[in-house]
C-alpha positions, 0 to 999 in steps of 0.5 A: 348528707351521708351517702348510704346505700339506703338513701341511694336506693330510695333515690333510685326508686324515686328517680325510677318512678319519675322516669316512668311518669315522664315516659308515660306522659311522653308516649301518650303525647307521641301516640296522640292518645285521645285523652292526652289530646283532650287534656292538652287542648283544654289547657290551650295547647294547639293539637299540632304541638302535642306530638312535638312536645311529647318528643321533646319530653322523651328526649329530655327523659332519656338524657335524665336516665344517662348517669353522666348526663342526669344533672343536665337532664334534670335541668332540661326537665326543670325547664319543661316543668316550668313551662307546664306550670306556666300553662297550668297557671294561665289555663284558669283551672279551678284549684292549684294545678300548677303545684303538681309540676312544682312537686314533681320537679322538687322530687326529681332534684331530691332523687338526684341528691339522694343518688349522688350526694353532690347535686346541691354542690352544683348550686352552692358553687362548690368544687364538684368532681365529674363522677356520680 
């Protein structure tokens, strides 16, 4: 894909929105907000694990925001969102709530590709330079 300014701007906007979402989620867990605790406990997560999960999510999000480490951060967040899919699937909640983390993950990788234009080369085993 041609790496134009417009596509990069869309990628940065999408990444910014995703970072805001991850920050909101992590801070709510770290602050032990009652709604966050209620939702997590309803999914079967122990109340004592909610704050550490928020700290882990915050760390992964910070790595994702650092340009030279953003692909590593995206991989870490992909693993985190995979765990979220597993929890949602095991919670026996009506509908398909496991699709939300999958969609967020897809949007995250699309934003990475729009910004750098080289992200897909990581998965296609092509030579990739370190610059972003």
